[in-house]
C-alpha positions in Angstrom: -30.2 18.2 29.4 -32.6 16.1 27.3 -31.7 13.0 25.3 -33.7 11.2 22.7 -33.1 7.5 22.7 -34.2 5.2 19.8 -34.0 1.5 20.3 -34.9 2.2 23.9 -36.6 -1.2 24.5 -33.6 -3.2 23.2 -31.3 -5.2 25.4 -28.8 -2.4 25.5 -31.0 0.6 24.9 -32.9 0.0 28.1 -29.7 0.3 30.0 -28.9 3.7 28.3 -32.3 5.0 29.4 -31.9 3.7 33.0 -28.4 5.2 33.3 -29.6 8.6 32.0 -32.6 8.5 34.4 -30.3 7.6 37.3 -28.3 10.7 36.5 -31.5 12.8 36.7 -31.5 13.5 33.0 -34.6 14.1 30.9 -35.2 11.3 28.4 -37.4 10.9 25.4 -38.0 7.5 23.9 -39.6 6.5 20.6 -41.3 3.1 20.9 -44.0 1.2 18.9 -45.5 -0.5 21.9 -45.5 1.7 25.1 -47.5 -0.9 27.0 -44.3 -3.1 27.0 -42.3 -0.4 28.9 -41.4 -0.9 32.5 -44.0 0.6 34.9 -41.2 2.7 36.5 -40.7 4.4 33.1 -44.3 5.2 32.6 -44.6 6.9 36.0 -41.2 8.8 35.8 -41.6 12.5 35.3 -38.2 12.6 33.6 -39.3 10.3 30.8 -41.4 11.3 27.8 -42.8 8.5 25.6 -43.4 9.0 21.9 -45.4 6.2 20.3 -44.2 5.7 16.7 -42.1 3.5 14.4 -38.8 5.2 13.6 -38.9 3.9 10.1 -42.3 5.7 9.5 -41.3 9.1 10.9 -40.8 12.0 8.5 -37.8 14.4 8.8 -40.2 17.2 9.9 -41.8 15.0 12.6 -38.4 13.9 13.9 -37.2 17.5 13.9 -40.1 18.4 16.2 -39.3 15.5 18.6 -35.7 16.5 19.0 -36.0 20.3 18.9 -35.3 20.6 22.6 -32.8 17.7 22.8 -29.1 18.2 23.6 -28.2 14.6 22.6 -29.5 11.6 20.6 -28.6 8.0 21.3 -29.3 5.2 18.7 -29.3 1.7 20.1 -31.2 0.2 17.2 -30.3 -3.2 16.0 -31.6 -6.2 14.1 -33.3 -9.1 16.0 -31.2 -12.3 15.9 -33.9 -14.3 14.1 -34.6 -15.0 10.4 -36.9 -12.0 9.9 -34.5 -9.7 11.8 -31.4 -10.8 9.9 -32.9 -11.1 6.4 -36.2 -9.3 6.4 -37.0 -5.6 5.9 -35.9 -3.0 6.7 -32.4 -4.1 5.9 -31.0 -0.5 6.5 -32.8 0.0 9.8 -29.7 1.5 11.6 -28.4 3.5 8.6 -31.7 5.0 7.7 -32.4 6.0 11.3 -28.9 7.7 11.5 -29.6 9.6 8.3 -33.1 10.6 9.5 -31.9 11.8 12.8 -29.0 13.7 11.3 -31.2 15.4 8.8 -33.7 16.3 11.5 -31.0 17.8 13.7 -29.6 19.9 10.8 -33.1 21.0 9.9 -33.4 22.5 13.4 -30.0 24.2 13.0 -29.4 24.2 16.8 -27.3 26.9 18.4 -24.8 24.4 19.7 -23.9 20.9 18.4 -26.1 18.0 19.4 -24.3 15.0 20.7 -25.0 11.9 18.6 -24.1 8.5 20.2 -24.4 5.4 18.0 -24.1 1.9 19.3 -22.1 0.1 16.6 -20.0 -3.1 16.7 -16.3 -3.9 17.1 -16.5 -6.0 14.0 -16.6 -2.7 12.0 -13.3 -1.0 11.4 -12.7 2.7 11.8 -11.4 3.5 8.4 -10.1 6.9 9.6 -7.4 5.0 11.5 -4.9 2.5 10.4 -6.4 -0.4 12.3 -4.5 -3.6 11.5 -6.6 -6.6 10.4 -5.4 -10.1 9.6 -6.1 -11.9 6.3 -8.3 -14.4 8.1 -10.4 -11.6 9.6 -10.7 -9.9 6.2 -12.0 -13.2 4.8 -14.6 -13.6 7.5 -15.8 -10.0 7.2 -16.1 -10.4 3.5 -18.3 -13.4 4.1 -20.4 -11.6 6.7 -21.0 -8.8 4.2 -22.4 -11.3 1.8 -24.4 -13.4 4.3 -25.5 -11.0 7.1 -27.1 -7.8 6.0 -27.0 -6.3 9.5 -23.2 -6.2 9.4 -23.3 -4.0 6.3 -26.0 -1.9 7.9 -23.8 -1.3 10.9 -20.8 -0.4 8.7 -22.8 2.1 6.6 -24.4 3.7 9.7 -21.0 4.5 11.2 -19.5 5.5 7.8 -22.3 8.0 7.4 -21.3 9.8 10.6 -17.6 9.5 9.8 -17.8 10.7 6.2 -20.9 12.8 5.9 -21.0 14.5 9.3 -17.2 14.4 9.7 -15.3 16.3 12.4 -16.4 19.8 11.8 -20.2 19.8 11.4 -21.8 22.9 13.0 -24.8 21.0 14.3 -23.7 17.5 15.1 -20.9 15.9 17.1 -20.8 12.2 17.2 -19.3 9.0 18.8 -19.8 5.5 17.5 -19.4 3.1 20.4 -18.0 -0.4 19.4 -18.7 -3.0 22.0 -17.2 -6.4 21.8 -19.2 -9.6 22.4 -22.3 -8.5 24.5 -23.3 -10.3 27.6 -26.0 -9.7 30.3 -25.1 -8.5 33.8 -27.2 -6.8 36.5 -24.7 -4.2 37.6 -22.1 -1.8 36.2 -18.6 -3.3 36.6 -15.2 -2.4 35.5 -14.6 -1.8 31.8 -12.0 -0.2 29.6 -12.2 1.9 26.5 -9.7 2.0 23.6 -9.5 4.0 20.3 -9.2 0.7 18.4 -9.6 -3.0 19.0 -6.8 -4.6 21.1 -7.8 -8.1 19.9 -9.5 -9.6 16.9 -13.2 -9.0 17.0 -13.8 -12.0 14.8 -11.2 -14.5 15.7 -10.5 -13.6 19.3 -13.4 -11.6 20.6 -13.7 -10.4 24.1 -16.9 -9.5 26.1 -18.6 -6.6 27.6 -21.9 -6.4 29.5 -24.8 -4.4 28.0 -25.2 -2.5 31.2 -21.5 -1.3 30.9 -22.1 -0.2 27.3 -25.2 1.7 28.5 -23.2 3.3 31.3 -20.5 4.4 28.9 -23.0 5.8 26.4 -24.7 7.7 29.2 -21.3 9.0 30.4 -20.6 10.3 26.9 -23.8 12.3 27.0 -23.6 13.6 30.5 -19.8 14.1 31.1 -18.2 16.7 29.0 -14.7 15.5 29.7 -15.6 12.0 28.5 -17.2 13.5 25.4 -14.2 15.7 24.6 -12.0 12.6 24.8 -14.0 10.6 22.4 -16.0 12.8 20.0 -15.5 12.1 16.4 -14.1 8.6 17.2 -15.2 5.0 17.3 -14.1 3.8 20.8 -14.0 0.1 21.6 -15.2 -1.1 25.0 -14.1 -4.3 26.8 -15.0 -5.8 30.1 -12.2 -5.5 32.7 -11.2 -8.9 34.1 -12.0 -9.1 37.8 -9.0 -9.1 40.0 -8.4 -12.3 41.9 -9.2 -12.1 45.6 -6.3 -12.6 47.9 -6.8 -15.1 50.7 
């Protein structure tokens, strides 16, 4: 199968690409600066590079890029600096989700395309009765006022949840909600839950970016995993390593 990945050069996106390539999948990436890609990507016959800015691609152009794709993964995010947090485009993630969904539907594929969105555990799944404390409600309200990327992440997932829904003929989706992201070099143990098991704001856990990339790739390549989580917003946590016995 073939997967289009946007945000492929990001800290998590690169792991999604690597995991898919390790599984011998064909991958397309859309990047503004191909010269910054790893040399191993440039020489990999399984990888196709499209040089473009996602925010400047038309629906017709995107439809052409994904016409032969079975899946799409969006790992776009805002850079953690002043320009990334408060500059334009403020709806980077949401606009990309809408563009990709419109392009998929324009192609009217014979079977649904898998859409995997990297989101955040700070965003509630409003299809479920996820409990939230008054303190967390207050913090989230402040985040909505002060941090545009938080609103962007909420709206991106809400678009899939409310506009694509559970019965779209052309798109099936999963919005992956990692907890606090950390860097590790290898895939380790992790666990996936339908909803947070701890406060994302007041008692956040951690998960490595490579584990998130592994789970997103599993969703795309493993139909059993996909069937378990499609139409949902699973939360992923790192599994605490077991103490070695002397």
